[in-house]
C-alpha positions as CSV (number, residue, x, y, z in Angstrom):
1,M,164.7,57.9,17.7
2,I,163.4,61.3,18.9
3,N,161.8,63.7,16.3
4,G,160.3,66.8,17.6
5,L,157.8,66.3,20.0
6,D,157.7,62.6,19.2
7,A,159.5,59.3,20.5
8,V,159.6,56.2,18.9
9,V,161.0,53.2,20.9
10,S,161.1,49.7,19.8
11,G,162.3,46.7,21.6
12,S,162.6,46.0,25.2
13,G,164.8,46.4,28.2
14,I,166.2,49.8,29.7
15,S,167.7,52.7,27.9
16,N,170.0,55.1,28.6
17,T,168.3,58.0,27.2
18,I,166.4,60.3,29.1
19,V,163.9,62.8,27.6
20,R,163.5,66.0,29.4
21,L,160.1,67.5,29.1
22,K,159.3,71.4,29.8
23,H,156.2,70.7,31.8
24,D,154.5,67.8,33.4
25,M,152.5,65.7,30.9
26,S,151.7,62.2,29.9
27,P,154.9,60.3,28.9
28,F,153.3,58.5,26.0
29,T,149.6,58.8,24.8
30,H,149.5,55.1,23.0
31,F,151.6,52.2,22.7
32,R,151.5,48.9,20.6
33,P,152.7,45.5,21.2
34,L,154.0,43.5,18.2
35,L,153.4,40.2,17.7
36,T,155.1,37.6,15.4
37,I,153.0,34.7,14.9
38,N,154.2,31.4,13.1
39,D,150.7,30.2,11.4
40,D,152.8,26.7,11.3
41,S,153.6,26.5,14.7
42,W,149.8,27.2,15.6
43,I,148.4,24.7,13.3
44,K,150.8,22.1,14.6
45,A,149.8,23.1,18.5
46,F,146.2,22.5,17.8
47,T,146.4,19.5,15.7
48,D,148.7,17.6,18.4
49,A,146.4,18.6,21.3
50,G,143.5,17.0,19.2
51,S,141.4,20.2,18.6
52,K,138.3,20.3,16.6
53,A,138.3,22.6,13.7
54,G,136.7,25.6,14.8
55,S,137.6,29.7,16.0
56,Y,139.3,30.0,18.9
57,S,140.2,33.1,20.8
58,G,142.4,33.9,24.0
59,T,144.0,36.7,25.8
60,I,147.4,37.8,26.7
61,H,147.5,40.2,30.0
62,Y,151.0,41.8,29.7
63,T,152.6,45.3,31.5
64,T,154.3,48.3,29.9
65,V,156.8,49.9,32.4
66,Y,157.9,52.7,32.4
67,D,160.2,55.4,34.7
68,Y,160.2,59.4,35.2
69,Y,162.0,61.4,37.3
70,R,160.2,64.2,39.7
71,N,162.2,66.3,41.9
72,G,165.3,63.9,41.8
73,S,163.3,60.9,42.5
74,R,162.7,58.0,40.2
75,I,158.9,56.7,40.0
76,R,158.0,53.3,38.2
77,N,154.8,53.4,36.8
78,H,153.0,49.9,35.5
79,V,150.2,50.3,32.8
80,K,148.5,47.1,32.9
81,S,146.7,45.8,29.3
82,S,145.3,43.1,27.3
83,L,145.3,41.7,24.2
84,T,142.5,39.6,22.9
85,F,142.9,37.8,19.3
86,S,141.2,35.0,17.2
87,Y,142.2,32.3,15.8
């Protein structure tokens, strides 16, 4: 959804929407991964593994990819990020 100077993108894959900027600028200032966690599945996985009660943490590494055009050439950037969580 494009609203004035803001664009909100949700989902994955490639869109056929092209946003034309009037001058060079960063294509986005921030992004936020959206996760759905099923507590029952997590509890079952820890129980099945014989894990002891306690606090556990982990890190997910992921890459956000975006394309832009400059002087008629498509350029692809990869922004690498990490998300650390505790359960």
